[in-house]
C-alpha positions as CSV (number, residue, x, y, z in Angstrom):
1,M,0.0,0.0,0.0
2,P,1.2,3.5,-0.6
3,D,2.8,5.4,2.3
4,T,-0.1,7.5,3.5
5,T,1.9,9.2,6.1
6,K,3.6,11.2,3.5
7,V,0.2,12.5,2.3
8,A,-0.6,13.6,5.9
9,D,2.8,15.4,6.3
10,A,2.8,17.1,2.9
11,D,1.9,20.8,2.5
12,R,-1.9,20.6,2.1
13,S,-4.9,22.7,2.5
14,A,-8.1,21.4,4.1
15,V,-10.1,23.9,2.0
16,R,-8.5,22.7,-1.3
17,S,-9.3,19.1,-0.2
18,L,-12.9,19.9,0.5
19,L,-13.4,21.9,-2.7
20,R,-12.8,18.7,-4.6
21,L,-16.3,17.7,-3.4
22,W,-17.9,20.4,-5.5
23,P,-18.7,18.2,-8.6
24,Y,-20.8,16.0,-6.4
25,V,-22.4,18.9,-4.5
26,R,-23.1,21.0,-7.6
27,P,-26.3,19.0,-8.7
28,V,-27.9,19.8,-5.3
29,R,-26.4,23.2,-4.8
30,T,-29.7,25.0,-5.0
31,R,-31.3,23.0,-2.2
32,V,-28.2,23.2,0.0
33,S,-28.0,27.0,-0.5
34,V,-31.6,27.4,0.4
35,A,-31.1,25.3,3.5
36,A,-28.1,27.5,4.5
37,G,-30.1,30.6,3.9
38,V,-32.9,29.2,6.1
39,A,-30.4,28.4,8.8
40,I,-29.0,31.9,8.7
41,V,-32.5,33.4,9.1
42,A,-33.2,31.0,11.9
43,S,-29.9,31.8,13.7
44,C,-30.4,35.6,13.3
45,T,-34.0,35.2,14.5
46,G,-32.5,34.0,17.8
47,L,-30.6,37.3,18.0
48,L,-33.9,39.2,18.0
49,I,-34.7,37.7,21.4
50,P,-32.2,39.8,23.4
51,L,-33.6,43.0,21.7
52,V,-37.1,42.0,22.8
53,L,-35.8,41.5,26.3
54,K,-34.2,44.9,26.2
55,W,-37.5,46.4,25.2
56,I,-39.4,44.5,27.9
57,V,-37.0,45.7,30.7
58,D,-36.8,49.3,29.6
59,G,-40.5,49.5,28.6
60,P,-43.3,47.4,30.2
61,V,-41.2,46.4,33.2
62,A,-39.9,49.9,34.0
63,D,-43.4,51.3,33.3
64,R,-45.1,48.5,35.4
65,D,-47.2,47.5,32.3
66,P,-48.5,43.9,32.8
67,A,-50.1,43.9,29.3
68,G,-46.9,44.9,27.7
69,V,-45.0,42.1,29.6
70,W,-47.5,39.5,28.4
71,F,-47.2,40.8,24.9
72,G,-43.4,40.7,25.1
73,G,-43.5,37.1,26.5
74,G,-45.7,36.0,23.6
75,L,-43.4,37.6,21.1
76,L,-40.4,35.8,22.7
77,L,-42.4,32.5,22.5
78,A,-43.2,33.1,18.8
79,L,-39.6,33.8,18.0
80,G,-38.5,30.6,19.8
81,F,-41.0,28.5,17.8
82,G,-40.1,30.2,14.6
83,E,-36.4,29.5,15.1
84,A,-37.1,25.8,15.9
85,A,-39.3,25.5,12.8
86,L,-36.7,27.1,10.5
87,F,-33.9,24.8,11.8
88,G,-36.2,21.8,11.2
89,L,-36.9,23.0,7.7
90,R,-33.2,23.2,7.1
91,R,-32.7,19.6,8.1
92,W,-35.5,18.4,5.9
93,L,-34.0,20.3,2.9
94,V,-30.5,18.7,3.1
95,A,-31.3,15.2,4.2
96,R,-32.3,13.7,0.8
97,P,-29.8,15.5,-1.5
98,L,-26.8,14.8,0.8
99,A,-27.8,11.1,1.0
100,G,-27.7,11.2,-2.8
101,V,-24.3,12.8,-2.8
102,E,-22.9,10.0,-0.6
103,A,-24.6,7.4,-2.8
104,A,-23.1,8.9,-5.9
105,M,-19.6,9.0,-4.4
106,R,-19.8,5.4,-3.3
107,A,-21.1,4.3,-6.7
108,D,-18.2,6.2,-8.4
109,L,-15.7,4.6,-6.1
110,Y,-17.0,1.1,-6.7
111,R,-17.1,1.7,-10.5
112,H,-13.5,3.1,-10.4
113,L,-12.2,0.2,-8.4
114,Q,-13.6,-2.2,-11.0
115,R,-11.7,-0.4,-13.7
116,L,-8.4,-0.1,-11.9
117,P,-5.6,-2.4,-13.1
118,V,-4.8,-5.6,-11.1
119,S,-1.4,-4.0,-10.1
120,F,-3.3,-1.4,-8.1
121,H,-5.2,-4.1,-6.2
122,D,-1.9,-6.0,-5.6
123,R,-0.6,-2.9,-3.8
124,W,-3.6,-1.8,-1.8
125,A,-5.0,-3.6,1.2
126,S,-8.7,-4.4,0.9
127,G,-9.4,-3.0,4.3
128,Q,-8.1,0.4,3.3
129,L,-10.4,0.4,0.3
130,L,-13.4,-0.7,2.4
131,S,-12.8,2.1,5.0
132,R,-12.7,4.6,2.2
133,G,-16.1,3.4,0.9
134,T,-17.7,3.4,4.3
135,T,-16.2,5.4,7.2
136,D,-14.7,8.1,5.0
137,L,-17.8,8.7,3.0
138,M,-19.9,8.8,6.2
139,L,-17.5,11.6,7.5
140,L,-18.0,13.5,4.2
141,R,-21.8,13.2,4.5
142,M,-21.6,14.5,8.1
143,F,-19.5,17.5,6.9
144,L,-21.9,18.4,4.1
145,A,-24.9,18.1,6.4
146,F,-23.6,20.0,9.4
147,P,-20.2,21.8,9.5
148,L,-20.4,23.0,5.8
149,T,-23.6,24.9,6.7
150,F,-22.9,25.9,10.2
151,L,-19.4,27.3,9.6
152,L,-21.2,29.8,7.3
153,V,-24.2,30.2,9.6
154,N,-22.2,30.7,12.8
155,G,-19.8,33.0,11.0
156,V,-22.7,35.2,9.8
157,T,-24.4,35.0,13.3
158,I,-21.2,36.1,15.0
159,L,-20.8,39.1,12.6
160,V,-24.4,40.1,13.0
161,G,-24.3,39.6,16.8
162,F,-21.2,41.7,17.2
163,A,-22.7,44.4,15.1
164,I,-25.7,44.4,17.5
165,L,-23.4,44.5,20.5
166,L,-21.4,47.4,19.2
167,A,-24.6,49.2,18.3
168,Q,-25.9,48.7,21.9
169,E,-22.7,49.7,23.7
170,W,-19.5,50.0,21.8
171,T,-17.2,50.0,24.8
172,L,-18.6,46.7,26.1
173,G,-18.5,45.3,22.5
174,L,-14.8,46.1,22.3
175,I,-14.2,44.1,25.5
176,L,-15.9,41.0,23.9
177,L,-13.7,41.4,20.7
178,G,-10.6,41.1,22.8
179,P,-10.3,37.2,22.6
180,V,-10.7,37.2,18.7
181,L,-7.0,37.3,17.8
182,P,-5.9,34.7,20.4
183,L,-8.7,32.4,19.2
184,V,-7.6,32.8,15.5
185,V,-4.0,31.7,16.4
186,L,-5.2,28.8,18.6
187,C,-7.6,27.5,15.9
188,S,-4.8,27.7,13.2
189,T,-2.5,25.6,15.4
190,F,-5.3,23.2,16.3
191,E,-6.2,22.7,12.7
192,R,-2.7,21.7,11.7
193,K,-2.2,19.2,14.6
194,F,-5.7,17.7,14.4
195,S,-5.5,17.1,10.6
196,L,-2.4,14.9,11.1
197,A,-4.0,13.0,13.9
198,A,-7.2,12.5,11.9
199,R,-5.3,11.2,8.9
200,K,-3.4,8.8,11.1
201,A,-6.6,7.5,12.8
202,Q,-8.3,6.9,9.4
203,D,-5.4,5.0,8.1
204,Q,-5.3,2.9,11.2
205,V,-9.0,2.2,10.8
206,G,-8.2,0.9,7.3
207,D,-5.5,-1.4,8.7
208,L,-7.8,-2.7,11.4
209,T,-10.5,-3.4,8.8
210,T,-8.0,-5.4,6.8
211,V,-7.1,-7.6,9.8
212,V,-10.8,-8.2,10.6
213,E,-11.6,-9.1,6.9
214,E,-8.6,-11.4,6.7
215,S,-9.5,-13.1,9.9
216,V,-13.1,-13.7,8.8
217,L,-12.1,-15.0,5.4
218,G,-9.3,-17.1,6.8
219,I,-11.1,-18.4,9.8
220,R,-10.6,-22.0,8.7
221,V,-6.8,-21.6,8.5
222,I,-6.8,-19.7,11.8
223,K,-8.7,-22.5,13.5
224,G,-6.9,-25.3,11.7
225,F,-3.5,-24.1,12.9
226,G,-4.6,-22.8,16.2
227,R,-3.5,-19.2,15.4
228,H,-6.4,-17.4,17.1
229,R,-4.2,-16.1,19.8
230,S,-1.6,-14.6,17.4
231,Q,-4.4,-13.1,15.3
232,A,-6.0,-11.7,18.5
233,R,-2.7,-10.1,19.5
234,A,-2.4,-8.5,16.0
235,F,-5.9,-7.2,16.3
236,H,-5.3,-5.9,19.9
237,D,-2.1,-4.1,18.9
238,L,-3.8,-2.3,16.0
239,A,-6.8,-1.5,18.1
240,H,-4.5,-0.2,20.9
241,R,-2.7,2.1,18.5
242,L,-6.0,3.3,17.1
243,R,-7.2,4.0,20.7
244,G,-4.1,6.0,21.4
245,T,-4.6,8.1,18.3
246,E,-8.3,8.7,19.1
247,L,-7.3,9.8,22.6
248,H,-4.7,12.1,21.2
249,K,-7.5,13.6,19.0
250,A,-9.7,13.9,22.1
251,R,-7.0,15.7,24.0
252,L,-6.5,18.2,21.2
253,L,-10.2,18.8,20.9
254,A,-10.6,19.1,24.7
255,G,-7.8,21.7,24.8
256,I,-9.1,23.9,22.0
257,W,-12.7,23.6,23.3
258,A,-11.6,24.6,26.8
259,L,-9.8,27.7,25.6
260,I,-12.6,28.6,23.2
261,M,-15.0,28.5,26.1
262,A,-12.8,30.1,28.7
263,L,-11.6,33.2,26.8
264,P,-15.2,34.4,25.7
265,E,-16.5,33.6,29.2
266,L,-13.7,35.7,30.7
267,A,-14.5,38.6,28.3
268,I,-18.3,38.3,29.2
269,G,-17.4,38.5,32.9
270,V,-15.3,41.6,32.4
271,A,-18.1,43.2,30.3
272,L,-20.6,42.3,33.1
273,I,-18.6,44.1,35.7
274,V,-18.0,47.2,33.5
275,G,-21.7,47.2,32.4
276,T,-23.0,46.9,36.0
277,T,-20.8,49.8,37.0
278,Q,-22.2,51.9,34.1
279,V,-25.8,51.1,35.1
280,A,-25.0,52.1,38.7
281,D,-23.5,55.3,37.5
282,G,-26.6,56.0,35.3
283,E,-24.5,55.8,32.1
284,L,-26.4,52.7,30.8
285,S,-30.0,51.5,31.2
286,A,-30.7,48.2,32.8
287,G,-32.5,47.0,29.7
288,T,-29.5,47.8,27.5
289,L,-27.3,45.7,29.9
290,V,-29.8,42.8,29.9
291,G,-30.0,42.9,26.1
292,F,-26.2,43.2,25.7
293,L,-25.5,40.2,28.0
294,S,-28.3,38.2,26.4
295,T,-26.8,38.8,23.0
296,A,-23.4,37.9,24.2
297,L,-24.8,34.6,25.7
298,A,-26.6,33.9,22.5
299,L,-23.3,34.0,20.7
300,R,-21.7,31.5,23.0
301,W,-22.7,28.5,21.0
302,P,-21.6,29.9,17.6
303,V,-18.2,30.7,19.1
304,E,-17.8,27.6,21.2
305,S,-18.8,25.3,18.3
306,I,-15.8,26.5,16.3
307,G,-13.5,23.8,17.7
308,F,-16.1,21.1,17.1
309,L,-16.8,22.3,13.6
310,L,-13.1,22.6,12.7
311,A,-12.5,19.0,14.0
312,I,-15.2,17.5,11.8
313,S,-14.1,19.6,8.9
314,N,-10.5,18.4,9.2
315,E,-11.6,14.8,9.5
316,A,-13.7,15.4,6.4
317,A,-10.7,16.9,4.6
318,T,-8.5,13.9,5.3
319,A,-11.4,11.6,4.3
320,A,-11.6,13.6,1.0
321,D,-7.8,13.2,0.6
322,R,-8.1,9.4,1.1
323,Y,-11.1,9.1,-1.2
324,F,-9.5,11.0,-4.1
325,E,-6.2,9.1,-3.6
326,V,-8.1,6.2,-5.0
327,M,-10.1,8.2,-7.6
328,D,-6.9,9.8,-8.9
329,E,-5.4,6.4,-9.8
330,P,-5.5,6.1,-13.6
331,E,-8.0,3.6,-14.8
332,A,-6.8,0.7,-16.9
333,D,-9.6,1.5,-19.4
334,A,-8.9,5.2,-19.6
335,G,-8.4,5.3,-23.3
336,D,-10.8,2.6,-24.4
337,A,-13.6,4.9,-25.5
338,A,-11.5,6.2,-28.5
339,L,-10.3,2.8,-29.7
340,V,-11.3,1.4,-33.1
341,P,-12.0,-0.9,-34.9
342,S,-13.6,-3.9,-33.4
343,P,-11.6,-7.1,-33.8
344,R,-14.8,-8.9,-34.7
345,A,-15.2,-6.7,-37.7
346,A,-12.0,-7.9,-39.4
347,G,-10.9,-11.4,-40.2
348,P,-7.6,-13.0,-39.3
349,A,-4.5,-11.4,-40.7
350,G,-2.9,-14.2,-42.7
351,G,-0.3,-16.1,-40.7
352,D,-1.1,-14.3,-37.5
353,A,-4.4,-16.1,-37.1
354,G,-4.8,-17.3,-33.5
355,L,-3.1,-16.1,-30.3
356,R,0.5,-14.8,-30.8
357,F,3.1,-13.4,-28.5
358,H,5.6,-11.1,-30.2
359,D,8.9,-10.6,-28.2
360,V,6.9,-10.0,-25.0
361,T,8.6,-8.7,-21.9
362,F,6.8,-8.2,-18.6
363,T,8.1,-6.8,-15.3
364,F,6.1,-6.4,-12.1
365,P,6.0,-2.7,-11.0
366,D,8.0,-3.3,-7.9
367,A,10.4,-5.9,-9.3
368,D,14.1,-5.3,-10.3
369,S,14.2,-7.8,-13.1
370,P,11.7,-9.0,-15.7
371,T,9.4,-12.0,-14.9
372,L,9.0,-12.7,-18.6
373,E,11.5,-11.8,-21.4
374,G,11.6,-12.2,-25.1
375,I,8.5,-14.4,-25.3
376,D,7.7,-15.5,-28.9
377,L,4.9,-18.0,-29.2
378,H,2.2,-18.7,-31.7
379,I,-0.9,-20.7,-30.9
380,R,-2.6,-21.3,-34.2
381,S,-6.3,-20.8,-34.6
382,G,-8.2,-23.8,-33.2
383,E,-5.1,-25.1,-31.5
384,T,-4.7,-25.9,-27.8
385,M,-1.3,-25.1,-26.4
386,A,-0.2,-26.4,-23.0
387,L,2.1,-24.2,-21.0
388,V,4.5,-26.1,-18.7
389,G,7.1,-24.8,-16.4
390,A,8.7,-25.1,-12.9
391,T,7.3,-23.1,-10.0
392,G,8.2,-19.5,-10.4
393,S,8.9,-19.7,-14.2
394,G,6.2,-17.1,-14.9
395,K,3.3,-19.2,-16.2
396,T,0.5,-17.3,-14.3
397,A,2.0,-14.0,-15.3
398,L,2.0,-15.0,-19.0
399,T,-1.7,-16.0,-18.9
400,A,-2.6,-12.8,-17.1
401,L,-1.3,-10.7,-20.0
402,V,-3.8,-12.1,-22.5
403,P,-6.9,-10.6,-20.9
404,R,-4.8,-7.6,-19.9
405,L,-5.0,-8.2,-16.2
406,H,-1.5,-6.9,-16.3
407,E,0.0,-4.6,-19.0
408,L,3.0,-5.6,-21.2
409,T,6.3,-3.9,-20.5
410,A,7.4,-4.5,-24.1
411,G,6.3,-6.4,-27.2
412,R,2.9,-7.2,-28.5
413,I,0.1,-9.8,-28.1
414,T,-2.2,-10.3,-31.0
415,L,-5.5,-12.1,-31.5
416,D,-6.1,-13.0,-35.1
417,G,-3.6,-10.4,-36.0
418,H,-5.1,-7.6,-33.9
419,D,-3.0,-6.1,-31.1
420,I,-4.8,-6.4,-27.8
421,Q,-3.6,-2.9,-26.9
422,D,-5.8,-1.5,-29.7
423,M,-8.9,-3.2,-28.3
424,T,-11.2,-2.0,-25.6
425,R,-11.3,-4.2,-22.6
426,D,-15.0,-4.8,-23.3
427,E,-14.1,-6.2,-26.7
428,L,-11.2,-8.2,-25.4
429,R,-13.3,-9.8,-22.6
430,T,-15.9,-10.9,-25.2
431,L,-13.1,-12.7,-27.1
432,V,-11.1,-14.1,-24.2
433,A,-12.3,-16.1,-21.2
434,V,-10.1,-17.1,-18.2
435,A,-10.3,-19.7,-15.5
436,F,-7.9,-19.3,-12.7
437,E,-6.2,-21.9,-10.5
438,E,-7.7,-20.4,-7.4
439,P,-11.4,-20.0,-8.3
440,T,-13.3,-17.0,-6.9
441,L,-17.0,-17.2,-6.3
442,F,-19.3,-14.5,-5.2
443,S,-22.2,-14.2,-2.7
444,A,-24.7,-15.2,-5.3
445,T,-26.4,-18.3,-6.7
446,A,-24.5,-21.0,-8.4
447,G,-26.1,-20.1,-11.7
448,E,-25.4,-16.4,-11.3
449,N,-21.7,-17.2,-10.7
450,V,-21.5,-19.3,-13.9
451,L,-23.4,-16.8,-16.0
452,M,-20.9,-14.0,-15.0
453,G,-18.9,-15.4,-17.9
454,A,-21.4,-14.4,-20.6
455,D,-24.0,-11.7,-21.2
456,L,-26.9,-14.1,-21.6
457,E,-30.4,-14.0,-20.2
458,G,-33.7,-16.0,-20.4
459,A,-33.8,-19.3,-22.3
460,A,-30.5,-18.7,-24.0
461,G,-28.9,-18.2,-20.6
462,D,-30.5,-21.3,-19.2
463,E,-29.4,-23.4,-22.1
464,A,-25.8,-22.1,-22.0
465,L,-25.7,-22.6,-18.2
466,R,-26.8,-26.3,-18.5
467,R,-24.2,-26.9,-21.3
468,A,-21.4,-25.3,-19.2
469,L,-22.3,-27.3,-16.1
470,D,-22.3,-30.5,-18.1
471,V,-18.9,-29.8,-19.6
472,A,-17.4,-28.9,-16.3
473,Q,-19.0,-32.0,-14.7
474,A,-20.8,-29.7,-12.2
475,G,-23.9,-31.9,-11.9
476,F,-23.6,-31.5,-8.1
477,V,-25.5,-28.2,-8.6
478,D,-28.7,-30.2,-9.2
479,D,-28.3,-31.8,-5.8
480,L,-28.1,-28.4,-4.0
481,P,-31.2,-27.4,-2.0
482,E,-32.4,-25.0,-4.7
483,G,-30.4,-26.3,-7.7
484,A,-28.7,-23.6,-9.7
485,G,-30.6,-21.0,-7.6
486,T,-28.8,-22.0,-4.4
487,Q,-26.7,-19.3,-2.7
488,V,-23.1,-20.5,-2.5
489,G,-22.1,-18.0,0.2
490,E,-19.2,-15.7,0.5
491,Q,-16.2,-17.0,-1.5
492,G,-18.2,-20.1,-2.2
493,L,-16.9,-21.6,1.0
494,S,-20.0,-23.8,1.4
495,L,-18.6,-25.8,-1.5
496,S,-15.6,-28.0,-1.7
497,G,-12.5,-26.9,-3.6
498,G,-13.2,-29.2,-6.5
499,Q,-16.8,-27.9,-6.7
500,R,-15.6,-24.3,-6.8
501,Q,-13.1,-25.1,-9.5
502,R,-15.7,-26.8,-11.6
503,L,-18.1,-23.8,-11.3
504,A,-15.1,-21.5,-12.3
505,L,-14.4,-23.7,-15.3
506,A,-18.1,-23.6,-16.3
507,R,-18.0,-19.8,-16.0
508,A,-15.0,-19.6,-18.4
509,I,-16.7,-21.7,-21.1
510,V,-20.4,-20.7,-20.8
511,G,-20.0,-17.9,-23.4
512,R,-18.3,-20.1,-26.0
513,P,-15.2,-17.8,-26.1
514,R,-13.1,-17.6,-29.2
515,F,-9.9,-17.7,-27.0
516,L,-9.7,-19.6,-23.8
517,V,-7.0,-19.2,-21.1
518,L,-7.0,-21.9,-18.4
519,D,-4.6,-21.7,-15.4
520,D,-4.3,-25.3,-14.2
521,P,-8.1,-25.5,-14.0
522,L,-8.2,-29.1,-12.8
523,S,-5.8,-29.0,-9.9
524,A,-8.5,-29.5,-7.2
525,L,-10.3,-32.4,-8.9
526,D,-10.1,-36.1,-7.9
527,V,-8.8,-38.5,-10.5
528,H,-12.3,-39.8,-11.5
529,T,-13.8,-36.3,-11.9
530,E,-10.7,-35.1,-13.7
531,A,-11.1,-37.8,-16.3
532,L,-14.8,-36.9,-16.8
533,V,-14.0,-33.1,-17.1
534,E,-11.1,-33.8,-19.5
535,A,-13.3,-35.9,-21.8
536,A,-16.0,-33.1,-21.9
537,L,-13.3,-30.4,-22.2
538,R,-11.9,-31.9,-25.3
539,Q,-15.2,-30.9,-27.1
540,V,-14.8,-27.3,-25.9
541,L,-11.2,-27.1,-26.9
542,A,-11.9,-28.4,-30.3
543,E,-14.0,-25.2,-30.9
544,T,-11.6,-22.6,-29.6
545,T,-8.0,-21.4,-29.4
546,A,-6.7,-22.2,-26.0
547,L,-3.7,-21.7,-23.8
548,V,-3.7,-24.1,-20.8
549,V,-1.3,-24.0,-17.9
550,A,-0.7,-27.7,-17.0
551,H,1.1,-29.5,-14.3
552,R,-0.2,-33.0,-14.8
553,P,0.5,-35.2,-17.8
554,S,-3.2,-35.9,-18.2
555,T,-3.8,-32.2,-18.7
556,V,-0.9,-31.9,-21.1
557,L,-2.5,-34.6,-23.2
558,L,-5.5,-32.3,-23.9
559,A,-3.1,-30.0,-25.9
560,D,-2.0,-30.2,-29.5
561,R,1.4,-28.8,-28.6
562,V,3.4,-27.9,-25.5
563,A,5.5,-24.8,-24.7
564,L,8.1,-25.1,-22.0
565,L,8.6,-21.9,-20.0
566,S,11.9,-21.7,-18.0
567,G,13.3,-18.7,-16.2
568,G,10.8,-16.4,-17.9
569,R,11.6,-17.6,-21.5
570,I,10.1,-20.1,-23.9
571,T,12.9,-22.7,-24.2
572,A,11.1,-25.4,-26.2
573,V,7.9,-26.0,-28.2
574,G,6.7,-29.3,-29.5
575,T,4.3,-32.2,-28.9
576,H,4.2,-33.9,-25.6
577,E,6.1,-36.9,-27.1
578,E,8.7,-34.8,-28.8
579,L,9.6,-32.9,-25.6
580,L,9.4,-36.0,-23.4
581,H,12.1,-37.6,-25.5
582,G,14.1,-34.6,-26.4
583,N,14.1,-32.2,-23.4
584,D,15.5,-33.2,-20.0
585,E,13.8,-30.4,-18.0
586,Y,10.4,-31.3,-19.5
587,R,11.0,-34.9,-18.7
588,R,11.8,-34.1,-15.0
589,L,8.7,-31.9,-14.7
590,M,6.4,-34.6,-16.1
591,S,8.0,-37.3,-13.9
592,G,7.4,-35.2,-10.8
593,A,11.1,-34.5,-10.1
594,E,10.8,-30.8,-10.4
595,P,13.8,-29.1,-8.9
596,R,13.2,-26.8,-6.0
597,K,12.9,-23.2,-7.0
598,E,12.2,-19.9,-5.3
599,L,8.5,-19.3,-5.1
600,A,7.3,-16.8,-7.7
601,R,4.9,-14.0,-7.2
């Protein structure tokens, strides 16, 4: 995963980070603006209450007018109800659009993750991505719903309130303005420190999510090897570090909040003493002092909330940074929209018919040396080529290049003469189907998992599903409680390894692909089932051009020819019999005497 600490330490601006949310907020800007306007009116309505109090004290109370007091009391009650109603209206106005903003951001993140290259997912922990799609988006929604509005509302309220204070008694107003400069300095320092702590905490949440996810998915391994104590320690250590960071955030917030509350309270106390003296000397009316102090007290919440609002805003800014770190990653499909023509529109280009590797080199992003180098291999149209090699020779990397799960470092791969780099991934995936050695199933029905391999519905989908299940010898599906409609559970762990592999094979062949790439698709099958699958698979391979990674002689015999991959290079190509009699390394591999090699990626 990238070093997120550098992002937190870099020169950054919370405002710039939050401004990147504008494209999502723009569609609902009218309703959000109206809600902010309503909140400003509501807050300023509250500032009218001290003025009414001043009038009551200097008027009806001083004149001993009960009717005037009752009228003033009713006016105060009406202002209170009006303020509450306006704040309720504001909440109603923003609830639906901001929920839509969060949903749109989550949908964009999910779509973007699906289009990012495999190399990105190799680098990033899944827990970090999950936390960005859940916790971080929740923080952004909270910011848009509350701090975004109330930083503006409270700012306007403070300005209007101080204008009222200065208009009532400017000498007392200047006393209350005294803490402004210290508060600005304190808030600036707080913002810088809190943003670092917030970023650290959010990254730690992602790490903790990763541990929880891995523990749940790997529960069988943990229980099988009795590693629950070590996993619990790992979880405890991460949780303890997160707890320490959250406590640090709490201390920062407590400190700023204490100062923000103490300094204005001190100024109000001084103003109260000075104002009382002025009333005693006859320089100030009692009603003016009551109105002044009531206005000052009404401004307590807008002032005291600054620390709380800044904290949420900084957490939202770091959440925005984390969200856009992923969204800024270039998509693997970024240039697909402009690519033409479709490979289906043109026929094979002479001798290049089939699948061909032209001097292909591939290096993993974080590797020092190439995994594959100078690969020249031609699988003729309708031919099945077995790919054989020792552990770590690069077989899986080679098969991943055909559907562009990884991008070439150098060279070309062509399908019927057409460079795969000139095809959109949508076109490429309609031509090429893949079955991996480690089958992945989703929390869906058995039938839905298989039909992921083809865009088929209705009767055509049912027919293709049945054919694929028959070829893959996946008749066990019929014995499931609801047949093909049975939910197989997360990762398909309710099925055996062989059953998952047969469903993955059925998924690869259900769409009758023109090119088929199989990465040791029969490794988890028993001998009897393997023989049945091989017999049915011969029919499929006769109709397609296939590259099959093979470790067993029985799988190799499915192929027309065999390519030997050694040290990232193709060192021999021929029939099984030719290589068996003419190549010592191939003979050792087929006899099971594979030399020990360093485990590959």
